[in-house]
CHARMM-style PDB file with segment names, atoms N, HN, CA, C and O in Angstrom:
ATOM      1  N   MET     1      18.736  10.379 -11.315  1.00  0.00      PROA
ATOM      2  CA  MET     1      17.878   9.353 -10.761  1.00  0.00      PROA
ATOM      3  C   MET     1      18.736   8.165 -10.341  1.00  0.00      PROA
ATOM      4  O   MET     1      19.691   7.810 -11.031  1.00  0.00      PROA
ATOM      5  N   ILE     2      18.401   7.559  -9.225  1.00  0.00      PROA
ATOM      6  HN  ILE     2      17.625   7.847  -8.665  1.00  0.00      PROA
ATOM      7  CA  ILE     2      19.132   6.407  -8.712  1.00  0.00      PROA
ATOM      8  C   ILE     2      18.819   5.187  -9.582  1.00  0.00      PROA
ATOM      9  O   ILE     2      17.668   4.969  -9.961  1.00  0.00      PROA
ATOM     10  N   GLU     3      19.833   4.406  -9.891  1.00  0.00      PROA
ATOM     11  HN  GLU     3      20.768   4.583  -9.583  1.00  0.00      PROA
ATOM     12  CA  GLU     3      19.655   3.243 -10.764  1.00  0.00      PROA
ATOM     13  C   GLU     3      18.593   2.283 -10.236  1.00  0.00      PROA
ATOM     14  O   GLU     3      17.835   1.716 -11.022  1.00  0.00      PROA
ATOM     15  N   ASP     4      18.526   2.090  -8.903  1.00  0.00      PROA
ATOM     16  HN  ASP     4      19.142   2.551  -8.265  1.00  0.00      PROA
ATOM     17  CA  ASP     4      17.539   1.180  -8.325  1.00  0.00      PROA
ATOM     18  C   ASP     4      16.109   1.599  -8.638  1.00  0.00      PROA
ATOM     19  O   ASP     4      15.207   0.761  -8.638  1.00  0.00      PROA
ATOM     20  N   ASP     5      15.889   2.881  -8.905  1.00  0.00      PROA
ATOM     21  HN  ASP     5      16.621   3.562  -8.905  1.00  0.00      PROA
ATOM     22  CA  ASP     5      14.542   3.354  -9.223  1.00  0.00      PROA
ATOM     23  C   ASP     5      13.970   2.647 -10.448  1.00  0.00      PROA
ATOM     24  O   ASP     5      12.752   2.531 -10.584  1.00  0.00      PROA
ATOM     25  N   PHE     6      14.818   2.185 -11.320  1.00  0.00      PROA
ATOM     26  HN  PHE     6      15.808   2.279 -11.211  1.00  0.00      PROA
ATOM     27  CA  PHE     6      14.367   1.514 -12.540  1.00  0.00      PROA
ATOM     28  C   PHE     6      13.889   0.086 -12.263  1.00  0.00      PROA
ATOM     29  O   PHE     6      13.130  -0.479 -13.050  1.00  0.00      PROA
ATOM     30  N   TYR     7      14.329  -0.489 -11.157  1.00  0.00      PROA
ATOM     31  HN  TYR     7      14.945  -0.030 -10.517  1.00  0.00      PROA
ATOM     32  CA  TYR     7      14.074  -1.900 -10.889  1.00  0.00      PROA
ATOM     33  C   TYR     7      13.210  -2.164  -9.661  1.00  0.00      PROA
ATOM     34  O   TYR     7      12.759  -3.291  -9.457  1.00  0.00      PROA
ATOM     35  N   CYS     8      12.975  -1.150  -8.849  1.00  0.00      PROA
ATOM     36  HN  CYS     8      13.342  -0.234  -9.014  1.00  0.00      PROA
ATOM     37  CA  CYS     8      12.206  -1.334  -7.621  1.00  0.00      PROA
ATOM     38  C   CYS     8      10.811  -0.750  -7.774  1.00  0.00      PROA
ATOM     39  O   CYS     8      10.639   0.410  -8.149  1.00  0.00      PROA
ATOM     40  N   ILE     9       9.830  -1.571  -7.479  1.00  0.00      PROA
ATOM     41  HN  ILE     9       9.969  -2.514  -7.175  1.00  0.00      PROA
ATOM     42  CA  ILE     9       8.441  -1.142  -7.513  1.00  0.00      PROA
ATOM     43  C   ILE     9       8.038  -0.804  -6.080  1.00  0.00      PROA
ATOM     44  O   ILE     9       8.107  -1.660  -5.199  1.00  0.00      PROA
ATOM     45  N   GLU    10       7.622   0.426  -5.846  1.00  0.00      PROA
ATOM     46  HN  GLU    10       7.565   1.121  -6.563  1.00  0.00      PROA
ATOM     47  CA  GLU    10       7.194   0.822  -4.511  1.00  0.00      PROA
ATOM     48  C   GLU    10       5.803   0.252  -4.257  1.00  0.00      PROA
ATOM     49  O   GLU    10       4.863   0.513  -5.007  1.00  0.00      PROA
ATOM     50  N   ILE    11       5.690  -0.538  -3.177  1.00  0.00      PROA
ATOM     51  HN  ILE    11       6.454  -0.750  -2.568  1.00  0.00      PROA
ATOM     52  CA  ILE    11       4.407  -1.172  -2.875  1.00  0.00      PROA
ATOM     53  C   ILE    11       3.695  -0.500  -1.709  1.00  0.00      PROA
ATOM     54  O   ILE    11       2.474  -0.607  -1.586  1.00  0.00      PROA
ATOM     55  N   SER    12       4.436   0.185  -0.857  1.00  0.00      PROA
ATOM     56  HN  SER    12       5.427   0.271  -0.956  1.00  0.00      PROA
ATOM     57  CA  SER    12       3.832   0.858   0.292  1.00  0.00      PROA
ATOM     58  C   SER    12       4.932   1.603   1.037  1.00  0.00      PROA
ATOM     59  O   SER    12       6.054   1.727   0.546  1.00  0.00      PROA
ATOM     60  N   GLY    13       4.607   2.090   2.206  1.00  0.00      PROA
ATOM     61  HN  GLY    13       3.696   1.989   2.605  1.00  0.00      PROA
ATOM     62  CA  GLY    13       5.611   2.767   3.003  1.00  0.00      PROA
ATOM     63  C   GLY    13       5.050   3.258   4.320  1.00  0.00      PROA
ATOM     64  O   GLY    13       3.854   3.150   4.592  1.00  0.00      PROA
ATOM     65  N   SER    14       5.925   3.788   5.114  1.00  0.00      PROA
ATOM     66  HN  SER    14       6.896   3.875   4.894  1.00  0.00      PROA
ATOM     67  CA  SER    14       5.561   4.401   6.381  1.00  0.00      PROA
ATOM     68  C   SER    14       6.190   5.783   6.403  1.00  0.00      PROA
ATOM     69  O   SER    14       6.740   6.234   5.399  1.00  0.00      PROA
ATOM     70  N   SER    15       6.112   6.447   7.526  1.00  0.00      PROA
ATOM     71  HN  SER    15       5.665   6.081   8.342  1.00  0.00      PROA
ATOM     72  CA  SER    15       6.719   7.775   7.610  1.00  0.00      PROA
ATOM     73  C   SER    15       8.241   7.702   7.520  1.00  0.00      PROA
ATOM     74  O   SER    15       8.890   8.692   7.182  1.00  0.00      PROA
ATOM     75  N   LEU    16       8.816   6.536   7.822  1.00  0.00      PROA
ATOM     76  HN  LEU    16       8.289   5.732   8.097  1.00  0.00      PROA
ATOM     77  CA  LEU    16      10.274   6.393   7.820  1.00  0.00      PROA
ATOM     78  C   LEU    16      10.809   5.517   6.694  1.00  0.00      PROA
ATOM     79  O   LEU    16      11.938   5.716   6.246  1.00  0.00      PROA
ATOM     80  N   ASP    17      10.026   4.558   6.231  1.00  0.00      PROA
ATOM     81  HN  ASP    17       9.108   4.397   6.594  1.00  0.00      PROA
ATOM     82  CA  ASP    17      10.518   3.557   5.292  1.00  0.00      PROA
ATOM     83  C   ASP    17       9.683   3.500   4.017  1.00  0.00      PROA
ATOM     84  O   ASP    17       8.521   3.905   3.991  1.00  0.00      PROA
ATOM     85  N   THR    18      10.310   2.985   2.966  1.00  0.00      PROA
ATOM     86  HN  THR    18      11.254   2.656   2.988  1.00  0.00      PROA
ATOM     87  CA  THR    18       9.641   2.692   1.708  1.00  0.00      PROA
ATOM     88  C   THR    18       9.727   1.189   1.497  1.00  0.00      PROA
ATOM     89  O   THR    18      10.802   0.605   1.635  1.00  0.00      PROA
ATOM     90  N   TYR    19       8.609   0.555   1.165  1.00  0.00      PROA
ATOM     91  HN  TYR    19       7.736   1.029   1.053  1.00  0.00      PROA
ATOM     92  CA  TYR    19       8.572  -0.880   0.932  1.00  0.00      PROA
ATOM     93  C   TYR    19       8.542  -1.125  -0.572  1.00  0.00      PROA
ATOM     94  O   TYR    19       7.694  -0.585  -1.282  1.00  0.00      PROA
ATOM     95  N   THR    20       9.479  -1.945  -1.050  1.00  0.00      PROA
ATOM     96  HN  THR    20      10.168  -2.383  -0.472  1.00  0.00      PROA
ATOM     97  CA  THR    20       9.638  -2.144  -2.483  1.00  0.00      PROA
ATOM     98  C   THR    20       9.751  -3.619  -2.841  1.00  0.00      PROA
ATOM     99  O   THR    20      10.018  -4.473  -1.996  1.00  0.00      PROA
ATOM    100  N   TYR    21       9.534  -3.889  -4.143  1.00  0.00      PROA
ATOM    101  HN  TYR    21       9.317  -3.196  -4.830  1.00  0.00      PROA
ATOM    102  CA  TYR    21       9.812  -5.198  -4.726  1.00  0.00      PROA
ATOM    103  C   TYR    21      10.838  -4.972  -5.824  1.00  0.00      PROA
ATOM    104  O   TYR    21      10.603  -4.190  -6.745  1.00  0.00      PROA
ATOM    105  N   ASP    22      11.980  -5.657  -5.731  1.00  0.00      PROA
ATOM    106  HN  ASP    22      12.170  -6.293  -4.983  1.00  0.00      PROA
ATOM    107  CA  ASP    22      13.065  -5.510  -6.707  1.00  0.00      PROA
ATOM    108  C   ASP    22      12.916  -6.589  -7.774  1.00  0.00      PROA
ATOM    109  O   ASP    22      13.071  -7.775  -7.485  1.00  0.00      PROA
ATOM    110  N   VAL    23      12.618  -6.186  -8.996  1.00  0.00      PROA
ATOM    111  HN  VAL    23      12.492  -5.222  -9.232  1.00  0.00      PROA
ATOM    112  CA  VAL    23      12.374  -7.154 -10.075  1.00  0.00      PROA
ATOM    113  C   VAL    23      13.649  -7.843 -10.551  1.00  0.00      PROA
ATOM    114  O   VAL    23      13.570  -8.891 -11.192  1.00  0.00      PROA
ATOM    115  N   ARG    24      14.818  -7.283 -10.257  1.00  0.00      PROA
ATOM    116  HN  ARG    24      14.882  -6.432  -9.737  1.00  0.00      PROA
ATOM    117  CA  ARG    24      16.074  -7.938 -10.641  1.00  0.00      PROA
ATOM    118  C   ARG    24      16.374  -9.118  -9.740  1.00  0.00      PROA
ATOM    119  O   ARG    24      16.793 -10.175 -10.210  1.00  0.00      PROA
ATOM    120  N   THR    25      16.159  -8.940  -8.443  1.00  0.00      PROA
ATOM    121  HN  THR    25      15.819  -8.081  -8.061  1.00  0.00      PROA
ATOM    122  CA  THR    25      16.537  -9.956  -7.459  1.00  0.00      PROA
ATOM    123  C   THR    25      15.346 -10.743  -6.932  1.00  0.00      PROA
ATOM    124  O   THR    25      15.514 -11.728  -6.213  1.00  0.00      PROA
ATOM    125  N   ASN    26      14.123 -10.300  -7.297  1.00  0.00      PROA
ATOM    126  HN  ASN    26      13.986  -9.500  -7.881  1.00  0.00      PROA
ATOM    127  CA  ASN    26      12.893 -10.914  -6.778  1.00  0.00      PROA
ATOM    128  C   ASN    26      12.835 -10.875  -5.263  1.00  0.00      PROA
ATOM    129  O   ASN    26      12.398 -11.833  -4.626  1.00  0.00      PROA
ATOM    130  N   LYS    27      13.280  -9.759  -4.684  1.00  0.00      PROA
ATOM    131  HN  LYS    27      13.635  -8.981  -5.202  1.00  0.00      PROA
ATOM    132  CA  LYS    27      13.296  -9.576  -3.233  1.00  0.00      PROA
ATOM    133  C   LYS    27      12.294  -8.503  -2.821  1.00  0.00      PROA
ATOM    134  O   LYS    27      12.093  -7.515  -3.527  1.00  0.00      PROA
ATOM    135  N   TRP    28      11.680  -8.714  -1.682  1.00  0.00      PROA
ATOM    136  HN  TRP    28      11.844  -9.516  -1.108  1.00  0.00      PROA
ATOM    137  CA  TRP    28      10.813  -7.735  -1.037  1.00  0.00      PROA
ATOM    138  C   TRP    28      11.677  -6.991  -0.040  1.00  0.00      PROA
ATOM    139  O   TRP    28      12.353  -7.624   0.772  1.00  0.00      PROA
ATOM    140  N   GLU    29      11.677  -5.650  -0.075  1.00  0.00      PROA
ATOM    141  HN  GLU    29      11.128  -5.136  -0.734  1.00  0.00      PROA
ATOM    142  CA  GLU    29      12.650  -4.883   0.700  1.00  0.00      PROA
ATOM    143  C   GLU    29      12.019  -3.684   1.407  1.00  0.00      PROA
ATOM    144  O   GLU    29      11.019  -3.117   0.968  1.00  0.00      PROA
ATOM    145  N   SER    30      12.646  -3.333   2.508  1.00  0.00      PROA
ATOM    146  HN  SER    30      13.459  -3.793   2.865  1.00  0.00      PROA
ATOM    147  CA  SER    30      12.305  -2.118   3.241  1.00  0.00      PROA
ATOM    148  C   SER    30      13.526  -1.218   3.200  1.00  0.00      PROA
ATOM    149  O   SER    30      14.618  -1.616   3.604  1.00  0.00      PROA
ATOM    150  N   ARG    31      13.331   0.009   2.705  1.00  0.00      PROA
ATOM    151  HN  ARG    31      12.444   0.332   2.377  1.00  0.00      PROA
ATOM    152  CA  ARG    31      14.435   0.954   2.551  1.00  0.00      PROA
ATOM    153  C   ARG    31      14.130   2.239   3.318  1.00  0.00      PROA
ATOM    154  O   ARG    31      12.972   2.623   3.483  1.00  0.00      PROA
ATOM    155  N   ASP    32      15.177   2.883   3.775  1.00  0.00      PROA
ATOM    156  HN  ASP    32      16.117   2.571   3.641  1.00  0.00      PROA
ATOM    157  CA  ASP    32      15.030   4.169   4.444  1.00  0.00      PROA
ATOM    158  C   ASP    32      14.477   5.193   3.452  1.00  0.00      PROA
ATOM    159  O   ASP    32      14.985   5.311   2.337  1.00  0.00      PROA
ATOM    160  N   ARG    33      13.451   5.925   3.849  1.00  0.00      PROA
ATOM    161  HN  ARG    33      13.039   5.829   4.755  1.00  0.00      PROA
ATOM    162  CA  ARG    33      12.817   6.901   2.951  1.00  0.00      PROA
ATOM    163  C   ARG    33      13.771   8.044   2.593  1.00  0.00      PROA
ATOM    164  O   ARG    33      13.737   8.537   1.466  1.00  0.00      PROA
ATOM    165  N   GLN    34      14.612   8.468   3.522  1.00  0.00      PROA
ATOM    166  HN  GLN    34      14.639   8.067   4.437  1.00  0.00      PROA
ATOM    167  CA  GLN    34      15.530   9.584   3.288  1.00  0.00      PROA
ATOM    168  C   GLN    34      16.815   9.147   2.584  1.00  0.00      PROA
ATOM    169  O   GLN    34      17.310   9.838   1.694  1.00  0.00      PROA
ATOM    170  N   GLN    35      17.345   7.999   2.989  1.00  0.00      PROA
ATOM    171  HN  GLN    35      16.943   7.438   3.712  1.00  0.00      PROA
ATOM    172  CA  GLN    35      18.576   7.461   2.394  1.00  0.00      PROA
ATOM    173  C   GLN    35      18.216   6.148   1.711  1.00  0.00      PROA
ATOM    174  O   GLN    35      18.376   5.070   2.284  1.00  0.00      PROA
ATOM    175  N   TYR    36      17.731   6.254   0.486  1.00  0.00      PROA
ATOM    176  HN  TYR    36      17.601   7.129   0.020  1.00  0.00      PROA
ATOM    177  CA  TYR    36      17.136   5.126  -0.231  1.00  0.00      PROA
ATOM    178  C   TYR    36      18.069   3.919  -0.333  1.00  0.00      PROA
ATOM    179  O   TYR    36      17.594   2.784  -0.375  1.00  0.00      PROA
ATOM    180  N   GLN    37      19.364   4.136  -0.374  1.00  0.00      PROA
ATOM    181  HN  GLN    37      19.750   5.058  -0.340  1.00  0.00      PROA
ATOM    182  CA  GLN    37      20.321   3.034  -0.510  1.00  0.00      PROA
ATOM    183  C   GLN    37      20.461   2.230   0.785  1.00  0.00      PROA
ATOM    184  O   GLN    37      21.038   1.143   0.775  1.00  0.00      PROA
ATOM    185  N   ASN    38      19.937   2.754   1.897  1.00  0.00      PROA
ATOM    186  HN  ASN    38      19.468   3.637   1.905  1.00  0.00      PROA
ATOM    187  CA  ASN    38      20.035   2.078   3.186  1.00  0.00      PROA
ATOM    188  C   ASN    38      18.945   1.020   3.278  1.00  0.00      PROA
ATOM    189  O   ASN    38      17.787   1.341   3.547  1.00  0.00      PROA
ATOM    190  N   LEU    39      19.309  -0.234   3.057  1.00  0.00      PROA
ATOM    191  HN  LEU    39      20.249  -0.495   2.839  1.00  0.00      PROA
ATOM    192  CA  LEU    39      18.380  -1.353   3.018  1.00  0.00      PROA
ATOM    193  C   LEU    39      18.282  -1.972   4.408  1.00  0.00      PROA
ATOM    194  O   LEU    39      19.293  -2.370   4.986  1.00  0.00      PROA
ATOM    195  N   PHE    40      17.064  -2.054   4.945  1.00  0.00      PROA
ATOM    196  HN  PHE    40      16.242  -1.731   4.476  1.00  0.00      PROA
ATOM    197  CA  PHE    40      16.861  -2.612   6.284  1.00  0.00      PROA
ATOM    198  C   PHE    40      16.455  -4.075   6.259  1.00  0.00      PROA
ATOM    199  O   PHE    40      17.010  -4.892   6.994  1.00  0.00      PROA
ATOM    200  N   ILE    41      15.495  -4.402   5.424  1.00  0.00      PROA
ATOM    201  HN  ILE    41      15.043  -3.738   4.828  1.00  0.00      PROA
ATOM    202  CA  ILE    41      14.942  -5.752   5.366  1.00  0.00      PROA
ATOM    203  C   ILE    41      14.949  -6.204   3.905  1.00  0.00      PROA
ATOM    204  O   ILE    41      14.611  -5.432   3.008  1.00  0.00      PROA
ATOM    205  N   SER    42      15.335  -7.457   3.676  1.00  0.00      PROA
ATOM    206  HN  SER    42      15.609  -8.085   4.405  1.00  0.00      PROA
ATOM    207  CA  SER    42      15.298  -8.033   2.339  1.00  0.00      PROA
ATOM    208  C   SER    42      14.886  -9.493   2.469  1.00  0.00      PROA
ATOM    209  O   SER    42      15.573 -10.278   3.122  1.00  0.00      PROA
ATOM    210  N   CYS    43      13.761  -9.861   1.848  1.00  0.00      PROA
ATOM    211  HN  CYS    43      13.203  -9.224   1.317  1.00  0.00      PROA
ATOM    212  CA  CYS    43      13.223 -11.214   1.988  1.00  0.00      PROA
ATOM    213  C   CYS    43      12.869 -11.799   0.623  1.00  0.00      PROA
ATOM    214  O   CYS    43      12.591 -11.076  -0.334  1.00  0.00      PROA
ATOM    215  N   ASP    44      12.888 -13.138   0.564  1.00  0.00      PROA
ATOM    216  HN  ASP    44      13.114 -13.726   1.341  1.00  0.00      PROA
ATOM    217  CA  ASP    44      12.571 -13.839  -0.682  1.00  0.00      PROA
ATOM    218  C   ASP    44      11.075 -13.912  -0.951  1.00  0.00      PROA
ATOM    219  O   ASP    44      10.661 -13.926  -2.110  1.00  0.00      PROA
ATOM    220  N   THR    45      10.261 -13.958   0.094  1.00  0.00      PROA
ATOM    221  HN  THR    45      10.598 -13.946   1.035  1.00  0.00      PROA
ATOM    222  CA  THR    45       8.819 -14.092  -0.101  1.00  0.00      PROA
ATOM    223  C   THR    45       8.085 -12.935   0.558  1.00  0.00      PROA
ATOM    224  O   THR    45       8.591 -12.309   1.490  1.00  0.00      PROA
ATOM    225  N   LEU    46       6.899 -12.664   0.066  1.00  0.00      PROA
ATOM    226  HN  LEU    46       6.488 -13.172  -0.690  1.00  0.00      PROA
ATOM    227  CA  LEU    46       6.072 -11.611   0.651  1.00  0.00      PROA
ATOM    228  C   LEU    46       5.696 -11.960   2.092  1.00  0.00      PROA
ATOM    229  O   LEU    46       5.678 -11.083   2.956  1.00  0.00      PROA
ATOM    230  N   ALA    47       5.399 -13.225   2.354  1.00  0.00      PROA
ATOM    231  HN  ALA    47       5.414 -13.937   1.653  1.00  0.00      PROA
ATOM    232  CA  ALA    47       5.042 -13.642   3.717  1.00  0.00      PROA
ATOM    233  C   ALA    47       6.194 -13.384   4.689  1.00  0.00      PROA
ATOM    234  O   ALA    47       5.975 -12.872   5.787  1.00  0.00      PROA
ATOM    235  N   ASP    48       7.419 -13.736   4.293  1.00  0.00      PROA
ATOM    236  HN  ASP    48       7.597 -14.152   3.401  1.00  0.00      PROA
ATOM    237  CA  ASP    48       8.586 -13.477   5.144  1.00  0.00      PROA
ATOM    238  C   ASP    48       8.794 -11.981   5.353  1.00  0.00      PROA
ATOM    239  O   ASP    48       9.136 -11.544   6.452  1.00  0.00      PROA
ATOM    240  N   PHE    49       8.586 -11.201   4.301  1.00  0.00      PROA
ATOM    241  HN  PHE    49       8.308 -11.555   3.408  1.00  0.00      PROA
ATOM    242  CA  PHE    49       8.753  -9.751   4.384  1.00  0.00      PROA
ATOM    243  C   PHE    49       7.746  -9.148   5.364  1.00  0.00      PROA
ATOM    244  O   PHE    49       8.111  -8.352   6.229  1.00  0.00      PROA
ATOM    245  N   LEU    50       6.481  -9.534   5.221  1.00  0.00      PROA
ATOM    246  HN  LEU    50       6.184 -10.181   4.518  1.00  0.00      PROA
ATOM    247  CA  LEU    50       5.452  -9.002   6.121  1.00  0.00      PROA
ATOM    248  C   LEU    50       5.731  -9.376   7.567  1.00  0.00      PROA
ATOM    249  O   LEU    50       5.523  -8.561   8.466  1.00  0.00      PROA
ATOM    250  N   GLN    51       6.200 -10.600   7.806  1.00  0.00      PROA
ATOM    251  HN  GLN    51       6.369 -11.262   7.076  1.00  0.00      PROA
ATOM    252  CA  GLN    51       6.540 -11.014   9.168  1.00  0.00      PROA
ATOM    253  C   GLN    51       7.703 -10.189   9.712  1.00  0.00      PROA
ATOM    254  O   GLN    51       7.682  -9.793  10.878  1.00  0.00      PROA
ATOM    255  N   ALA    52       8.706  -9.926   8.895  1.00  0.00      PROA
ATOM    256  HN  ALA    52       8.723 -10.248   7.948  1.00  0.00      PROA
ATOM    257  CA  ALA    52       9.858  -9.127   9.323  1.00  0.00      PROA
ATOM    258  C   ALA    52       9.448  -7.691   9.641  1.00  0.00      PROA
ATOM    259  O   ALA    52       9.928  -7.109  10.614  1.00  0.00      PROA
ATOM    260  N   VAL    53       8.565  -7.121   8.829  1.00  0.00      PROA
ATOM    261  HN  VAL    53       8.176  -7.594   8.038  1.00  0.00      PROA
ATOM    262  CA  VAL    53       8.087  -5.758   9.077  1.00  0.00      PROA
ATOM    263  C   VAL    53       7.286  -5.723  10.374  1.00  0.00      PROA
ATOM    264  O   VAL    53       7.459  -4.811  11.182  1.00  0.00      PROA
ATOM    265  N   LEU    54       6.410  -6.707  10.583  1.00  0.00      PROA
ATOM    266  HN  LEU    54       6.269  -7.448   9.926  1.00  0.00      PROA
ATOM    267  CA  LEU    54       5.635  -6.761  11.825  1.00  0.00      PROA
ATOM    268  C   LEU    54       6.545  -6.914  13.039  1.00  0.00      PROA
ATOM    269  O   LEU    54       6.332  -6.260  14.059  1.00  0.00      PROA
ATOM    270  N   ASP    55       7.555  -7.769  12.936  1.00  0.00      PROA
ATOM    271  HN  ASP    55       7.728  -8.301  12.107  1.00  0.00      PROA
ATOM    272  CA  ASP    55       8.511  -7.932  14.034  1.00  0.00      PROA
ATOM    273  C   ASP    55       9.228  -6.617  14.333  1.00  0.00      PROA
ATOM    274  O   ASP    55       9.462  -6.282  15.494  1.00  0.00      PROA
ATOM    275  N   ASP    56       9.572  -5.878  13.285  1.00  0.00      PROA
ATOM    276  HN  ASP    56       9.382  -6.151  12.341  1.00  0.00      PROA
ATOM    277  CA  ASP    56      10.255  -4.599  13.445  1.00  0.00      PROA
ATOM    278  C   ASP    56       9.335  -3.574  14.135  1.00  0.00      PROA
ATOM    279  O   ASP    56       9.781  -2.807  14.988  1.00  0.00      PROA
ATOM    280  N   ILE    57       8.070  -3.572  13.761  1.00  0.00      PROA
ATOM    281  HN  ILE    57       7.707  -4.195  13.068  1.00  0.00      PROA
ATOM    282  CA  ILE    57       7.106  -2.638  14.354  1.00  0.00      PROA
ATOM    283  C   ILE    57       6.893  -2.960  15.838  1.00  0.00      PROA
ATOM    284  O   ILE    57       6.747  -2.056  16.661  1.00  0.00      PROA
ATOM    285  N   ARG    58       6.877  -4.227  16.163  1.00  0.00      PROA
ATOM    286  HN  ARG    58       6.995  -4.961  15.494  1.00  0.00      PROA
ATOM    287  CA  ARG    58       6.593  -4.670  17.539  1.00  0.00      PROA
ATOM    288  C   ARG    58       7.775  -4.498  18.489  1.00  0.00      PROA
ATOM    289  O   ARG    58       7.601  -4.607  19.702  1.00  0.00      PROA
ATOM    290  N   GLN    59       8.961  -4.235  17.972  1.00  0.00      PROA
ATOM    291  HN  GLN    59       9.103  -4.146  16.986  1.00  0.00      PROA
ATOM    292  CA  GLN    59      10.132  -4.059  18.836  1.00  0.00      PROA
ATOM    293  C   GLN    59       9.941  -2.831  19.711  1.00  0.00      PROA
ATOM    294  O   GLN    59       9.563  -1.766  19.222  1.00  0.00      PROA
ATOM    295  N   PRO    60      10.205  -2.979  21.008  1.00  0.00      PROA
ATOM    296  CA  PRO    60      10.116  -1.792  21.873  1.00  0.00      PROA
ATOM    297  C   PRO    60      11.227  -0.795  21.525  1.00  0.00      PROA
ATOM    298  O   PRO    60      12.357  -1.180  21.225  1.00  0.00      PROA
ATOM    299  N   GLU    61      10.883   0.464  21.573  1.00  0.00      PROA
ATOM    300  HN  GLU    61       9.965   0.776  21.817  1.00  0.00      PROA
ATOM    301  CA  GLU    61      11.879   1.505  21.290  1.00  0.00      PROA
ATOM    302  C   GLU    61      12.888   1.565  22.425  1.00  0.00      PROA
ATOM    303  O   GLU    61      12.538   1.451  23.600  1.00  0.00      PROA
ATOM    304  N   GLU    62      14.135   1.743  22.052  1.00  0.00      PROA
ATOM    305  HN  GLU    62      14.420   1.835  21.097  1.00  0.00      PROA
ATOM    306  CA  GLU    62      15.204   1.802  23.060  1.00  0.00      PROA
ATOM    307  C   GLU    62      15.556   3.220  23.392  1.00  0.00      PROA
ATOM    308  OT1 GLU    62      16.434   3.461  24.220  1.00  0.00      PROA
TER     309      GLU     62
END
């Protein structure tokens, strides 16, 4: 088991990402579902995290 599994609470996810709260760092994070160590977004507040996720969703695909 990955060490982060002990400290990250999964709050939601998408087909590609897992959304977690890390109790050690008090950070809201978005991680790759397949490569859990690949951290995409890390924010101090839930509001900042939700805004970052929405911004990521709204980006046009390249």
